[in-house]
RODO-2510 file (C-alpha; in nm, 4 decimals, decimal comma):
residues 116
     n   res          X          Y          Z
     1     m    11,6888     9,4579    12,6186
     2     a    11,4362     9,7103    12,6268
     3     a    11,0588     9,7091    12,5065
     4     n    11,1499     9,8481    12,2241
     5     a    11,4600     9,7213    12,1046
     6     g    11,4474     9,4804    11,8408
     7     v    11,5200     9,3826    11,5064
     8     v    11,2803     9,4980    11,2197
     9     k    11,2391     9,4364    10,8068
    10     a    11,2146     9,6993    10,6009
    11     i    11,1304     9,7239    10,2078
    12     v    11,2722    10,0431    10,0701
    13     r    11,1253    10,2173     9,7739
    14     f    11,2243    10,5083     9,5899
    15     y    10,9821    10,7008     9,4096
    16     r    10,9754    11,0184     9,1396
    17     i    10,7915    11,2212     9,2434
    18     d    10,6058    11,2135     8,9140
    19     s    10,5212    10,8645     8,9415
    20     d    10,3597    10,5760     9,1058
    21     l    10,5935    10,3015     9,0241
    22     a    10,9377    10,2234     9,2400
    23     f    11,2457    10,2780     9,0513
    24     e    11,4535    10,1161     9,3196
    25     r    11,3690     9,8648     9,6039
    26     f    11,5711     9,6588     9,8384
    27     r    11,5322     9,4434    10,1611
    28     s    11,6867     9,5504    10,5311
    29     r    11,7037     9,4263    10,8893
    30     i    11,7179     9,7122    11,0724
    31     p    11,8056     9,7458    11,4346
    32     i    11,5499     9,9083    11,6835
    33     k    11,7272    10,0348    12,0196
    34     d    11,5648    10,3282    12,2137
    35     v    11,3935    10,4620    11,9126
    36     n    11,0614    10,5951    12,0764
    37     t    10,9603    10,8789    11,8651
    38     a    10,8565    10,9033    11,4561
    39     h    11,0827    11,2139    11,3925
    40     a    11,3961    10,9873    11,5668
    41     l    11,2774    10,7302    11,3170
    42     k    11,3294    10,8356    11,0146
    43     k    11,6980    10,9777    11,1538
    44     h    11,7633    10,6274    11,2294
    45     l    11,6811    10,5369    10,9019
    46     v    11,8268    10,8066    10,6941
    47     a    12,1561    10,7376    10,8797
    48     f    12,1666    10,3364    10,9031
    49     l    12,0562    10,2550    10,5569
    50     g    12,2376    10,5590    10,4008
    51     l    12,0000    10,7095    10,2575
    52     k    12,1216    11,0528    10,2129
    53     e    12,3793    10,8768     9,9619
    54     v    12,1232    10,6336     9,7995
    55     a    11,9409    10,9647     9,6907
    56     r    12,2551    11,0874     9,5556
    57     k    12,3490    10,8201     9,3690
    58     f    11,9898    10,8960     9,1790
    59     g    12,0021    11,2683     9,1670
    60     l    11,7332    11,2789     9,3843
    61     g    11,8233    11,6004     9,6238
    62     d    11,6046    11,6397     9,9284
    63     f    11,3368    11,3352     9,9172
    64     d    11,0799    11,2893    10,2216
    65     i    11,0115    10,9390    10,3943
    66     k    10,6655    10,8202    10,4632
    67     v    10,7317    10,5382    10,6468
    68     l    10,3806    10,2573    10,6560
    69     r    10,3397     9,9318    10,8277
    70     i    10,2326     9,6391    10,5635
    71     a     9,9664     9,3867    10,7963
    72     p     9,9351     9,0709    10,5731
    73     k     9,5411     8,9644    10,5525
    74     a     9,3954     8,6440    10,3943
    75     g     9,3807     8,6105    10,0345
    76     g     9,7423     8,7668     9,9241
    77     k     9,6216     9,1303    10,0724
    78     s     9,7612     9,3195    10,2904
    79     d     9,7221     9,6627    10,4851
    80     n     9,9208     9,9818    10,4967
    81     f     9,8912    10,2026    10,8602
    82     a    10,1226    10,5017    10,8302
    83     i    10,3635    10,6224    11,1262
    84     n    10,3424    10,9708    11,0943
    85     t    10,3435    11,0250    11,4863
    86     g    10,5251    10,9431    11,8241
    87     d    10,1929    10,7819    11,9380
    88     q    10,1821    10,5661    11,5764
    89     w    10,4976    10,4448    11,6082
    90     k    10,4875    10,3097    12,0307
    91     l    10,1411    10,1298    11,8962
    92     e    10,2905    10,0065    11,5607
    93     l    10,6530     9,9225    11,7561
    94     p    10,5257     9,6128    11,9219
    95     s    10,3585     9,4284    11,5985
    96     l    10,6846     9,5138    11,4137
    97     l    10,8889     9,3480    11,6940
    98     d    10,6597     8,9936    11,7190
    99     d    10,6328     8,7403    11,4626
   100     t    10,3079     8,8273    11,2661
   101     e    10,4639     8,8981    10,9606
   102     s    10,4238     9,2283    10,9573
   103     e    10,7003     9,4764    10,8070
   104     m    10,7931     9,8415    10,7867
   105     n    10,7867    10,0059    10,4595
   106     s    10,9505    10,3156    10,3979
   107     m    10,8331    10,5432    10,0981
   108     y    11,1278    10,8042     9,9712
   109     s    10,9299    10,9695     9,7807
   110     k    11,0554    11,1417     9,5891
   111     c    11,1068    10,8752     9,8682
   112     i    10,9311    10,4574    10,0552
   113     c    11,0475    10,2633    10,3794
   114     i    10,7751     9,9291    10,5039
   115     w    10,8726     9,7431    10,7552
   116     y    10,7130     9,3576    10,7516
***
């Protein structure tokens, strides 16, 4: 298996542009293989999760994707680390593939995706 291959857990949330409350949320396990840049990651998420179809279902039209890694910490809190560049993706991917309970949080804003 390639060094950047595996399955990551994700929380996908959809937000309307004028609201801080998600109107749709689901979890998914997303296979990752040879996804080497943040741009490639976003394209993979759109294709694998069928985000265009989900956005159309909710009448969203165009949407933006924000990708974050959630890292749990003591006391039930967590930190979010944005994944905006290829370098950030390469830095965060090992944490997503190990057993540290990190998640990917993807926001599709009007939509979000979060990895854990």
